[in-house]
N, CA, C and O atoms as CSV, one atom per row, in Angstrom:
chain,resi,resn,atom,element,x,y,z
A,1,MET,N,N,17.167,29.611,14.314
A,1,MET,CA,C,16.266,28.979,13.849
A,1,MET,C,C,15.690,29.279,12.542
A,1,MET,O,O,15.046,30.275,12.213
A,2,ASP,N,N,16.206,27.694,11.461
A,2,ASP,CA,C,15.993,27.641,10.423
A,2,ASP,C,C,15.297,28.132,9.604
A,2,ASP,O,O,14.200,27.573,9.606
A,3,LYS,N,N,15.382,29.046,8.757
A,3,LYS,CA,C,14.930,30.016,7.929
A,3,LYS,C,C,14.113,28.640,6.670
A,3,LYS,O,O,14.626,27.596,6.268
A,4,ILE,N,N,12.321,29.396,6.270
A,4,ILE,CA,C,12.021,28.298,5.149
A,4,ILE,C,C,11.581,29.167,4.153
A,4,ILE,O,O,10.655,29.978,4.174
A,5,VAL,N,N,12.291,28.912,3.372
A,5,VAL,CA,C,12.293,29.709,1.670
A,5,VAL,C,C,11.709,28.583,0.881
A,5,VAL,O,O,11.985,27.384,0.920
A,6,LYS,N,N,10.498,29.490,-0.127
A,6,LYS,CA,C,9.941,28.475,-0.803
A,6,LYS,C,C,9.660,29.353,-2.113
A,6,LYS,O,O,9.548,30.579,-2.077
A,7,SER,N,N,9.553,28.533,-3.338
A,7,SER,CA,C,9.168,29.795,-4.457
A,7,SER,C,C,7.369,29.916,-4.741
A,7,SER,O,O,6.470,29.094,-4.564
A,8,ASP,N,N,7.367,30.859,-5.082
A,8,ASP,CA,C,5.843,31.287,-5.158
A,8,ASP,C,C,4.965,30.039,-5.759
A,8,ASP,O,O,3.948,29.782,-5.114
A,9,ALA,N,N,5.200,29.327,-6.779
A,9,ALA,CA,C,4.540,28.140,-7.092
A,9,ALA,C,C,4.614,27.288,-5.745
A,9,ALA,O,O,3.539,26.748,-5.484
A,10,GLU,N,N,5.489,27.080,-4.963
A,10,GLU,CA,C,5.397,26.062,-3.846
A,10,GLU,C,C,4.403,26.630,-2.899
A,10,GLU,O,O,3.445,25.983,-2.476
A,11,TRP,N,N,4.646,27.781,-2.603
A,11,TRP,CA,C,3.698,28.000,-1.459
A,11,TRP,C,C,1.847,28.392,-2.149
A,11,TRP,O,O,0.825,28.382,-1.462
A,12,ARG,N,N,1.915,28.610,-3.216
A,12,ARG,CA,C,0.507,28.390,-3.993
A,12,ARG,C,C,0.022,26.957,-3.825
A,12,ARG,O,O,-1.128,26.709,-3.461
A,13,ALA,N,N,0.942,26.003,-4.103
A,13,ALA,CA,C,0.720,24.049,-3.859
A,13,ALA,C,C,0.227,24.067,-2.831
A,13,ALA,O,O,-0.929,23.669,-2.686
A,14,GLN,N,N,1.171,24.668,-1.539
A,14,GLN,CA,C,0.843,24.288,-0.362
A,14,GLN,C,C,-0.765,24.638,0.301
A,14,GLN,O,O,-1.646,23.940,0.802
A,15,LEU,N,N,-0.619,26.018,0.021
A,15,LEU,CA,C,-2.040,26.742,0.539
A,15,LEU,C,C,-3.003,26.639,0.118
A,15,LEU,O,O,-3.052,25.962,-0.908
A,16,SER,N,N,-4.488,27.315,0.715
A,16,SER,CA,C,-5.757,27.487,0.282
A,16,SER,C,C,-5.379,28.805,-0.666
A,16,SER,O,O,-4.241,29.253,-0.798
A,17,ASP,N,N,-6.253,29.183,-1.124
A,17,ASP,CA,C,-6.249,30.961,-1.956
A,17,ASP,C,C,-6.146,31.647,-0.935
A,17,ASP,O,O,-5.082,32.089,-0.501
A,18,LEU,N,N,-7.472,31.842,-0.343
A,18,LEU,CA,C,-7.579,32.329,1.102
A,18,LEU,C,C,-5.759,32.825,1.888
A,18,LEU,O,O,-5.084,33.842,2.043
A,19,ALA,N,N,-5.665,31.290,2.184
A,19,ALA,CA,C,-4.390,31.483,2.835
A,19,ALA,C,C,-2.990,32.272,2.564
A,19,ALA,O,O,-2.217,32.906,3.282
A,20,TYR,N,N,-3.043,31.865,0.941
A,20,TYR,CA,C,-1.894,32.152,0.270
A,20,TYR,C,C,-1.878,33.767,0.273
A,20,TYR,O,O,-0.933,34.496,0.574
A,21,LYS,N,N,-3.178,34.129,-0.144
A,21,LYS,CA,C,-3.371,35.938,-0.634
A,21,LYS,C,C,-3.235,36.809,0.831
A,21,LYS,O,O,-2.834,37.973,0.797
A,22,VAL,N,N,-3.605,36.144,2.130
A,22,VAL,CA,C,-3.153,36.821,3.018
A,22,VAL,C,C,-1.942,36.537,3.732
A,22,VAL,O,O,-1.455,37.532,4.269
A,23,THR,N,N,-1.044,34.989,3.960
A,23,THR,CA,C,0.122,34.923,4.496
A,23,THR,C,C,1.045,35.548,3.487
A,23,THR,O,O,1.814,36.361,4.002
A,24,ARG,N,N,1.201,35.359,1.942
A,24,ARG,CA,C,1.913,35.573,0.954
A,24,ARG,C,C,1.878,36.832,0.151
A,24,ARG,O,O,2.817,37.347,-0.456
A,25,LYS,N,N,0.607,37.254,0.249
A,25,LYS,CA,C,0.598,39.172,-0.519
A,25,LYS,C,C,0.184,39.473,0.817
A,25,LYS,O,O,-0.969,39.819,0.557
A,26,HIS,N,N,0.288,39.597,2.094
A,26,HIS,CA,C,-0.248,40.488,3.060
A,26,HIS,C,C,-1.468,40.869,2.571
A,26,HIS,O,O,-1.598,42.023,2.163
A,27,GLY,N,N,-2.493,40.011,2.538
A,27,GLY,CA,C,-3.917,40.362,2.229
A,27,GLY,C,C,-4.343,40.362,3.911
A,27,GLY,O,O,-3.644,40.032,4.869
A,28,THR,N,N,-5.811,40.880,3.881
A,28,THR,CA,C,-7.131,40.246,4.961
A,28,THR,C,C,-7.976,39.634,5.018
A,28,THR,O,O,-8.965,39.815,4.307
A,29,GLU,N,N,-7.889,38.846,5.751
A,29,GLU,CA,C,-9.924,37.915,5.589
A,29,GLU,C,C,-10.713,38.857,6.031
A,29,GLU,O,O,-10.381,39.972,6.434
A,30,ARG,N,N,-11.629,38.462,5.965
A,30,ARG,CA,C,-12.963,39.296,6.305
A,30,ARG,C,C,-13.273,38.994,7.642
A,30,ARG,O,O,-13.344,37.819,8.004
A,31,ALA,N,N,-13.493,40.066,8.526
A,31,ALA,CA,C,-13.660,40.086,9.995
A,31,ALA,C,C,-14.924,39.129,10.546
A,31,ALA,O,O,-15.965,39.069,9.892
A,32,GLY,N,N,-14.768,38.445,11.696
A,32,GLY,CA,C,-15.769,37.466,12.191
A,32,GLY,C,C,-15.835,35.689,11.028
A,32,GLY,O,O,-16.800,34.986,10.727
A,33,THR,N,N,-14.601,35.582,10.748
A,33,THR,CA,C,-14.454,34.388,9.886
A,33,THR,C,C,-13.916,33.423,10.356
A,33,THR,O,O,-13.725,32.406,9.691
A,34,HIS,N,N,-13.462,33.585,11.958
A,34,HIS,CA,C,-13.038,32.546,12.424
A,34,HIS,C,C,-13.525,32.948,13.885
A,34,HIS,O,O,-12.703,33.267,14.744
A,35,GLU,N,N,-14.834,32.923,14.124
A,35,GLU,CA,C,-15.180,33.143,15.589
A,35,GLU,C,C,-14.937,32.078,16.212
A,35,GLU,O,O,-14.450,32.229,17.333
A,36,ASP,N,N,-15.190,30.612,15.712
A,36,ASP,CA,C,-15.528,29.661,16.199
A,36,ASP,C,C,-14.086,28.947,16.486
A,36,ASP,O,O,-14.020,27.727,16.341
A,37,PHE,N,N,-12.972,29.657,16.876
A,37,PHE,CA,C,-11.670,28.759,17.452
A,37,PHE,C,C,-11.832,28.415,18.571
A,37,PHE,O,O,-12.470,29.116,19.356
A,38,PRO,N,N,-11.180,27.009,18.986
A,38,PRO,CA,C,-10.974,26.566,20.048
A,38,PRO,C,C,-10.689,27.039,21.060
A,38,PRO,O,O,-9.723,27.800,21.003
A,39,ASN,N,N,-11.251,26.873,22.238
A,39,ASN,CA,C,-11.066,27.237,23.302
A,39,ASN,C,C,-10.213,26.521,24.821
A,39,ASN,O,O,-10.123,26.963,25.966
A,40,GLU,N,N,-9.623,25.092,24.098
A,40,GLU,CA,C,-9.300,24.444,24.836
A,40,GLU,C,C,-7.787,24.633,24.838
A,40,GLU,O,O,-7.351,24.842,23.706
A,41,PRO,N,N,-6.846,24.616,25.829
A,41,PRO,CA,C,-5.597,24.386,25.469
A,41,PRO,C,C,-4.896,24.197,24.679
A,41,PRO,O,O,-5.128,23.107,24.157
A,42,GLY,N,N,-3.647,24.972,24.028
A,42,GLY,CA,C,-3.110,24.328,22.519
A,42,GLY,C,C,-2.183,25.905,22.102
A,42,GLY,O,O,-2.212,26.989,22.685
A,43,THR,N,N,-1.570,25.564,21.129
A,43,THR,CA,C,-0.748,26.367,20.730
A,43,THR,C,C,-1.164,26.575,19.068
A,43,THR,O,O,-1.180,25.642,18.266
A,44,TYR,N,N,-1.583,28.382,18.640
A,44,TYR,CA,C,-1.250,28.595,17.257
A,44,TYR,C,C,-0.321,28.364,16.625
A,44,TYR,O,O,0.722,28.635,17.220
A,45,MET,N,N,-0.189,27.942,15.581
A,45,MET,CA,C,0.642,27.454,14.842
A,45,MET,C,C,1.090,28.349,13.589
A,45,MET,O,O,0.164,29.095,13.269
A,46,CYS,N,N,2.230,28.506,12.776
A,46,CYS,CA,C,1.765,29.414,11.214
A,46,CYS,C,C,1.711,28.250,10.648
A,46,CYS,O,O,2.443,27.262,10.710
A,47,VAL,N,N,0.202,28.625,9.769
A,47,VAL,CA,C,0.095,27.977,8.453
A,47,VAL,C,C,0.760,27.531,7.526
A,47,VAL,O,O,0.486,26.396,7.138
A,48,CYS,N,N,1.455,28.010,7.110
A,48,CYS,CA,C,2.773,28.168,6.443
A,48,CYS,C,C,3.992,26.977,6.640
A,48,CYS,O,O,4.147,26.002,5.904
A,49,CYS,N,N,4.890,27.367,7.954
A,49,CYS,CA,C,5.528,26.388,8.086
A,49,CYS,C,C,5.754,25.702,9.833
A,49,CYS,O,O,6.755,25.302,10.427
A,50,GLY,N,N,4.306,25.817,10.226
A,50,GLY,CA,C,4.264,24.870,11.452
A,50,GLY,C,C,4.913,25.661,12.835
A,50,GLY,O,O,4.824,25.115,13.935
A,51,ALA,N,N,5.522,26.890,12.685
A,51,ALA,CA,C,6.137,27.114,13.817
A,51,ALA,C,C,5.343,27.840,14.955
A,51,ALA,O,O,4.514,28.685,14.619
A,52,PRO,N,N,5.557,27.546,16.361
A,52,PRO,CA,C,4.530,28.006,17.109
A,52,PRO,C,C,4.615,29.898,17.456
A,52,PRO,O,O,5.609,30.550,17.778
A,53,VAL,N,N,3.216,30.367,17.243
A,53,VAL,CA,C,3.354,31.402,17.330
A,53,VAL,C,C,2.429,32.327,18.368
A,53,VAL,O,O,2.808,33.251,19.088
A,54,PHE,N,N,1.607,31.986,18.269
A,54,PHE,CA,C,0.581,31.903,19.925
A,54,PHE,C,C,-0.082,31.406,20.426
A,54,PHE,O,O,-0.547,30.545,19.678
A,55,ASP,N,N,-0.683,31.355,21.741
A,55,ASP,CA,C,-0.883,30.486,22.994
A,55,ASP,C,C,-2.094,30.714,23.256
A,55,ASP,O,O,-2.411,31.882,23.484
A,56,GLN,N,N,-3.183,29.582,23.300
A,56,GLN,CA,C,-4.447,29.704,23.540
A,56,GLN,C,C,-4.600,30.918,24.814
A,56,GLN,O,O,-5.406,31.842,24.924
A,57,ALA,N,N,-3.665,30.558,25.545
A,57,ALA,CA,C,-3.614,31.149,27.039
A,57,ALA,C,C,-3.568,32.447,27.111
A,57,ALA,O,O,-3.986,32.919,28.169
A,58,HIS,N,N,-2.969,33.603,25.849
A,58,HIS,CA,C,-3.028,34.480,25.775
A,58,HIS,C,C,-3.887,35.146,25.026
A,58,HIS,O,O,-3.910,36.376,24.993
A,59,LYS,N,N,-4.876,34.195,24.180
A,59,LYS,CA,C,-5.969,34.771,23.579
A,59,LYS,C,C,-6.530,35.746,24.525
A,59,LYS,O,O,-6.266,35.918,25.715
A,60,PHE,N,N,-7.531,36.472,23.588
A,60,PHE,CA,C,-8.497,37.311,24.293
A,60,PHE,C,C,-9.685,38.408,23.305
A,60,PHE,O,O,-9.364,39.171,22.394
A,61,GLU,N,N,-11.065,38.162,23.850
A,61,GLU,CA,C,-12.289,38.673,22.947
A,61,GLU,C,C,-11.799,39.838,22.506
A,61,GLU,O,O,-11.920,40.553,23.501
A,62,SER,N,N,-11.417,40.367,21.824
A,62,SER,CA,C,-10.880,41.872,21.215
A,62,SER,C,C,-12.662,42.659,20.890
A,62,SER,O,O,-13.125,43.702,21.353
A,63,GLY,N,N,-13.057,42.029,20.293
A,63,GLY,CA,C,-14.491,42.657,19.641
A,63,GLY,C,C,-14.244,42.987,18.090
A,63,GLY,O,O,-15.170,43.170,17.300
A,64,THR,N,N,-12.948,43.039,17.765
A,64,THR,CA,C,-12.828,43.140,16.486
A,64,THR,C,C,-13.364,42.059,15.029
A,64,THR,O,O,-13.553,42.432,13.871
A,65,GLY,N,N,-13.474,40.944,15.486
A,65,GLY,CA,C,-13.944,39.949,14.706
A,65,GLY,C,C,-12.858,39.035,13.973
A,65,GLY,O,O,-13.088,38.241,13.061
A,66,TRP,N,N,-11.650,39.310,14.554
A,66,TRP,CA,C,-10.314,38.563,14.132
A,66,TRP,C,C,-9.570,37.962,15.787
A,66,TRP,O,O,-9.593,38.673,16.792
A,67,PRO,N,N,-9.066,36.808,15.766
A,67,PRO,CA,C,-8.488,36.648,16.912
A,67,PRO,C,C,-7.351,37.077,16.909
A,67,PRO,O,O,-6.526,37.222,16.006
A,68,SER,N,N,-7.331,37.367,18.448
A,68,SER,CA,C,-6.641,38.825,19.163
A,68,SER,C,C,-5.941,37.844,20.331
A,68,SER,O,O,-6.534,36.943,20.925
A,69,PHE,N,N,-4.438,38.262,20.535
A,69,PHE,CA,C,-3.750,37.885,21.947
A,69,PHE,C,C,-2.989,38.894,22.232
A,69,PHE,O,O,-2.673,39.758,21.414
A,70,TYR,N,N,-2.644,38.863,23.388
A,70,TYR,CA,C,-1.606,39.822,24.046
A,70,TYR,C,C,-0.066,39.697,24.140
A,70,TYR,O,O,0.589,40.479,24.828
A,71,GLN,N,N,0.590,38.516,23.305
A,71,GLN,CA,C,1.839,38.243,23.504
A,71,GLN,C,C,2.026,37.209,22.494
A,71,GLN,O,O,1.002,36.555,22.295
A,72,PRO,N,N,3.113,36.848,21.747
A,72,PRO,CA,C,3.522,35.877,20.983
A,72,PRO,C,C,3.638,34.679,22.262
A,72,PRO,O,O,3.422,34.997,23.431
A,73,VAL,N,N,4.006,33.274,21.858
A,73,VAL,CA,C,4.802,32.329,22.243
A,73,VAL,C,C,5.880,32.598,22.400
A,73,VAL,O,O,6.304,32.155,23.467
A,74,ASP,N,N,6.785,33.290,21.674
A,74,ASP,CA,C,8.202,33.226,21.884
A,74,ASP,C,C,8.339,34.809,20.691
A,74,ASP,O,O,7.969,34.876,19.519
A,75,PRO,N,N,8.958,35.839,21.497
A,75,PRO,CA,C,8.917,37.261,20.869
A,75,PRO,C,C,9.730,36.742,19.420
A,75,PRO,O,O,9.300,36.968,18.289
A,76,GLU,N,N,11.025,35.984,19.740
A,76,GLU,CA,C,11.769,35.727,18.390
A,76,GLU,C,C,10.843,34.963,17.159
A,76,GLU,O,O,11.340,34.943,16.033
A,77,MET,N,N,9.662,34.412,17.348
A,77,MET,CA,C,8.878,33.647,16.324
A,77,MET,C,C,8.288,34.879,15.631
A,77,MET,O,O,8.056,34.711,14.433
A,78,VAL,N,N,8.041,35.907,16.066
A,78,VAL,CA,C,7.001,37.204,15.692
A,78,VAL,C,C,7.984,38.107,15.131
A,78,VAL,O,O,8.766,38.476,16.007
A,79,GLY,N,N,8.251,38.637,13.902
A,79,GLY,CA,C,8.454,39.861,13.511
A,79,GLY,C,C,7.729,40.858,13.391
A,79,GLY,O,O,6.517,40.656,13.308
A,80,GLU,N,N,8.263,42.312,13.343
A,80,GLU,CA,C,7.624,43.041,12.774
A,80,GLU,C,C,7.701,43.845,11.992
A,80,GLU,O,O,8.775,44.378,12.269
A,81,SER,N,N,7.300,44.350,11.151
A,81,SER,CA,C,8.050,45.851,9.867
A,81,SER,C,C,6.668,46.646,9.936
A,81,SER,O,O,5.640,46.302,10.519
A,82,VAL,N,N,6.968,48.065,9.017
A,82,VAL,CA,C,6.220,48.741,8.910
A,82,VAL,C,C,4.905,48.700,7.690
A,82,VAL,O,O,5.090,48.379,6.516
A,83,ASP,N,N,3.839,49.021,8.164
A,83,ASP,CA,C,3.078,48.841,7.022
A,83,ASP,C,C,2.197,50.434,6.788
A,83,ASP,O,O,1.675,51.228,7.571
A,84,ARG,N,N,2.381,50.376,5.163
A,84,ARG,CA,C,2.076,51.613,5.298
A,84,ARG,C,C,0.708,51.781,4.144
A,84,ARG,O,O,0.437,52.751,3.436
A,85,SER,N,N,0.050,50.553,4.260
A,85,SER,CA,C,-0.858,50.421,2.726
A,85,SER,C,C,-2.027,51.180,3.576
A,85,SER,O,O,-2.009,51.519,4.759
A,86,PHE,N,N,-2.901,51.315,2.734
A,86,PHE,CA,C,-4.571,52.268,3.136
A,86,PHE,C,C,-4.095,53.285,3.697
A,86,PHE,O,O,-4.779,53.498,4.698
A,87,PHE,N,N,-3.178,54.136,3.582
A,87,PHE,CA,C,-2.904,55.577,3.759
A,87,PHE,C,C,-2.762,55.684,5.087
A,87,PHE,O,O,-2.894,56.781,5.629
A,88,MET,N,N,-2.392,54.249,5.987
A,88,MET,CA,C,-2.046,54.302,7.145
A,88,MET,C,C,-0.371,54.171,7.727
A,88,MET,O,O,0.646,54.134,7.033
A,89,LYS,N,N,-0.465,54.125,8.985
A,89,LYS,CA,C,1.090,53.666,9.201
A,89,LYS,C,C,0.596,52.546,10.425
A,89,LYS,O,O,0.276,52.969,11.536
A,90,ARG,N,N,0.574,51.288,10.145
A,90,ARG,CA,C,1.080,50.605,10.971
A,90,ARG,C,C,1.598,49.364,11.414
A,90,ARG,O,O,2.209,49.013,10.405
A,91,THR,N,N,1.774,48.405,12.306
A,91,THR,CA,C,3.000,47.328,12.691
A,91,THR,C,C,2.277,46.200,12.133
A,91,THR,O,O,1.204,45.685,12.444
A,92,GLU,N,N,3.158,45.938,11.205
A,92,GLU,CA,C,2.627,44.216,10.664
A,92,GLU,C,C,3.137,43.412,11.635
A,92,GLU,O,O,3.909,43.823,12.501
A,93,VAL,N,N,2.813,42.467,11.557
A,93,VAL,CA,C,3.355,40.993,12.415
A,93,VAL,C,C,3.591,40.222,11.433
A,93,VAL,O,O,2.818,40.346,10.483
A,94,HIS,N,N,4.699,39.187,11.311
A,94,HIS,CA,C,4.546,38.517,10.701
A,94,HIS,C,C,5.710,36.769,11.257
A,94,HIS,O,O,6.382,36.750,12.289
A,95,CYS,N,N,5.631,35.668,10.344
A,95,CYS,CA,C,6.188,34.635,11.126
A,95,CYS,C,C,7.846,35.132,11.109
A,95,CYS,O,O,7.772,36.049,10.291
A,96,ASN,N,N,8.986,35.082,11.438
A,96,ASN,CA,C,10.292,34.858,11.339
A,96,ASN,C,C,11.026,33.842,10.925
A,96,ASN,O,O,12.234,33.807,10.691
A,97,ARG,N,N,9.952,32.741,10.823
A,97,ARG,CA,C,10.767,31.323,10.167
A,97,ARG,C,C,10.521,31.832,8.717
A,97,ARG,O,O,11.442,32.029,7.924
A,98,CYS,N,N,8.972,32.062,8.386
A,98,CYS,CA,C,9.332,32.053,7.010
A,98,CYS,C,C,7.943,33.198,6.200
A,98,CYS,O,O,7.065,33.124,5.340
A,99,GLU,N,N,8.545,34.224,7.217
A,99,GLU,CA,C,8.045,35.552,6.820
A,99,GLU,C,C,6.515,35.397,6.083
A,99,GLU,O,O,6.142,35.993,5.073
A,100,ALA,N,N,5.791,34.475,6.847
A,100,ALA,CA,C,4.386,34.834,6.428
A,100,ALA,C,C,3.693,35.821,6.675
A,100,ALA,O,O,3.948,36.299,7.780
A,101,HIS,N,N,2.933,36.325,6.126
A,101,HIS,CA,C,1.974,37.588,6.906
A,101,HIS,C,C,1.336,37.031,7.875
A,101,HIS,O,O,1.104,35.831,7.728
A,102,LEU,N,N,0.816,37.754,9.253
A,102,LEU,CA,C,0.368,37.316,10.175
A,102,LEU,C,C,-1.022,38.623,10.628
A,102,LEU,O,O,-2.247,38.515,10.657
A,103,GLY,N,N,-0.557,39.201,10.775
A,103,GLY,CA,C,-1.513,40.208,10.711
A,103,GLY,C,C,-1.145,41.849,11.706
A,103,GLY,O,O,-0.118,42.450,11.389
A,104,HIS,N,N,-1.771,42.262,12.506
A,104,HIS,CA,C,-1.061,43.731,12.731
A,104,HIS,C,C,-1.277,43.466,14.460
A,104,HIS,O,O,-2.007,42.736,15.130
A,105,VAL,N,N,-0.156,44.545,14.776
A,105,VAL,CA,C,-0.001,44.826,16.397
A,105,VAL,C,C,-0.451,46.117,16.849
A,105,VAL,O,O,0.513,46.862,16.670
A,106,PHE,N,N,-1.113,46.575,17.190
A,106,PHE,CA,C,-1.672,47.439,17.901
A,106,PHE,C,C,-1.687,47.848,19.446
A,106,PHE,O,O,-2.068,46.879,20.103
A,107,PRO,N,N,-1.449,48.766,20.110
A,107,PRO,CA,C,-0.958,49.344,21.655
A,107,PRO,C,C,-2.487,49.333,22.133
A,107,PRO,O,O,-2.659,50.334,22.829
A,108,ASP,N,N,-3.536,48.660,22.034
A,108,ASP,CA,C,-4.587,49.126,22.763
A,108,ASP,C,C,-5.399,47.580,23.809
A,108,ASP,O,O,-6.424,47.390,24.464
A,109,GLY,N,N,-4.149,46.781,23.400
A,109,GLY,CA,C,-4.388,45.518,24.549
A,109,GLY,C,C,-4.740,45.298,25.400
A,109,GLY,O,O,-4.996,46.379,25.931
A,110,PRO,N,N,-5.127,44.096,26.398
A,110,PRO,CA,C,-4.772,44.170,27.967
A,110,PRO,C,C,-3.770,43.947,28.408
A,110,PRO,O,O,-2.794,43.636,27.726
A,111,GLN,N,N,-3.772,44.071,29.878
A,111,GLN,CA,C,-2.491,43.858,30.505
A,111,GLN,C,C,-2.342,42.143,30.352
A,111,GLN,O,O,-3.269,41.370,30.110
A,112,PRO,N,N,-1.025,41.820,30.547
A,112,PRO,CA,C,-0.184,42.354,30.852
A,112,PRO,C,C,0.710,43.237,29.629
A,112,PRO,O,O,1.505,44.158,29.820
A,113,THR,N,N,0.553,43.008,29.146
A,113,THR,CA,C,1.230,43.650,27.720
A,113,THR,C,C,0.709,45.590,27.217
A,113,THR,O,O,1.212,46.685,26.967
A,114,GLY,N,N,-0.172,45.119,27.297
A,114,GLY,CA,C,-0.973,46.417,26.420
A,114,GLY,C,C,-0.972,46.213,25.159
A,114,GLY,O,O,-1.606,47.067,24.538
A,115,LEU,N,N,-0.318,45.095,24.302
A,115,LEU,CA,C,-0.577,44.463,22.724
A,115,LEU,C,C,-1.840,44.003,22.449
A,115,LEU,O,O,-2.477,43.655,23.443
A,116,ARG,N,N,-2.327,43.913,21.500
A,116,ARG,CA,C,-3.341,43.547,20.635
A,116,ARG,C,C,-2.526,43.051,19.358
A,116,ARG,O,O,-1.897,43.811,18.621
A,117,TYR,N,N,-2.628,41.606,19.191
A,117,TYR,CA,C,-2.061,41.277,18.006
A,117,TYR,C,C,-3.235,40.802,17.342
A,117,TYR,O,O,-3.558,39.630,17.535
A,118,CYS,N,N,-4.008,41.608,16.500
A,118,CYS,CA,C,-4.897,41.215,15.681
A,118,CYS,C,C,-4.227,40.290,14.698
A,118,CYS,O,O,-3.202,40.631,14.109
A,119,ILE,N,N,-5.004,38.719,14.460
A,119,ILE,CA,C,-4.251,37.906,13.877
A,119,ILE,C,C,-5.642,37.328,12.586
A,119,ILE,O,O,-6.860,37.195,12.709
A,120,ASN,N,N,-4.784,37.135,11.535
A,120,ASN,CA,C,-5.822,36.582,10.668
A,120,ASN,C,C,-5.819,34.806,10.777
A,120,ASN,O,O,-4.841,34.086,10.580
A,121,GLY,N,N,-6.802,34.495,11.040
A,121,GLY,CA,C,-7.193,33.509,11.630
A,121,GLY,C,C,-6.730,32.028,10.503
A,121,GLY,O,O,-6.369,30.932,10.932
A,122,VAL,N,N,-6.877,32.412,8.995
A,122,VAL,CA,C,-6.685,31.686,8.118
A,122,VAL,C,C,-4.858,31.334,8.138
A,122,VAL,O,O,-4.413,30.370,7.517
A,123,ALA,N,N,-3.913,32.322,8.983
A,123,ALA,CA,C,-2.500,32.171,8.947
A,123,ALA,C,C,-2.580,31.171,10.008
A,123,ALA,O,O,-1.576,30.459,10.011
A,124,LEU,N,N,-3.209,30.953,10.672
A,124,LEU,CA,C,-3.101,29.859,12.195
A,124,LEU,C,C,-3.514,28.620,12.214
A,124,LEU,O,O,-4.707,28.530,11.924
A,125,GLN,N,N,-2.897,27.445,12.486
A,125,GLN,CA,C,-3.221,26.462,12.644
A,125,GLN,C,C,-3.283,25.544,13.939
A,125,GLN,O,O,-2.188,25.180,14.369
A,126,PHE,N,N,-4.180,25.210,14.476
A,126,PHE,CA,C,-4.493,25.225,16.085
A,126,PHE,C,C,-3.751,24.031,16.489
A,126,PHE,O,O,-3.944,23.209,15.593
A,127,GLU,N,N,-3.049,23.557,17.332
A,127,GLU,CA,C,-2.259,22.542,17.777
A,127,GLU,C,C,-3.117,22.050,19.433
A,127,GLU,O,O,-2.828,22.635,20.477
A,128,PRO,N,N,-3.896,21.199,19.392
A,128,PRO,CA,C,-4.463,21.245,20.815
A,128,PRO,C,C,-3.162,20.512,22.115
A,128,PRO,O,O,-2.550,19.476,21.852
A,129,GLU,N,N,-3.026,21.014,22.983
A,129,GLU,CA,C,-2.219,20.604,23.965
A,129,GLU,C,C,-2.219,19.185,24.176
A,129,GLU,O,O,-3.301,18.643,23.952
A,130,GLU,N,N,-1.359,18.513,24.519
A,130,GLU,CA,C,-1.701,17.189,24.749
A,130,GLU,C,C,-1.107,16.833,26.108
A,130,GLU,O,O,-1.259,15.703,26.571
């Protein structure tokens, strides 16, 4: 996989203010911001680099107010790191291609994985299946 590296100025020019804050500065969007996500078959791509990260078939309603998935399209595309912000220890997930912060993963999701990838909708771009 080819890594994508850009300067802070290049990311700022490419992304909306909120997408920049979330993906490049590890922010979080307000819950319920993306309840209108498509329900048709397709793939959710990283808004920064276009890498495929989640599939519509793996999306579920978690009741959290953020898009949730039980697994990534390809585990190699989504990396993890420890997030110790807000006096908590959580597992952050990011795009392995461009290091964009996507959200967090928790061990309280549905089967078959038992995982809940709680993802900022602004970090994703939907591409319908053709």
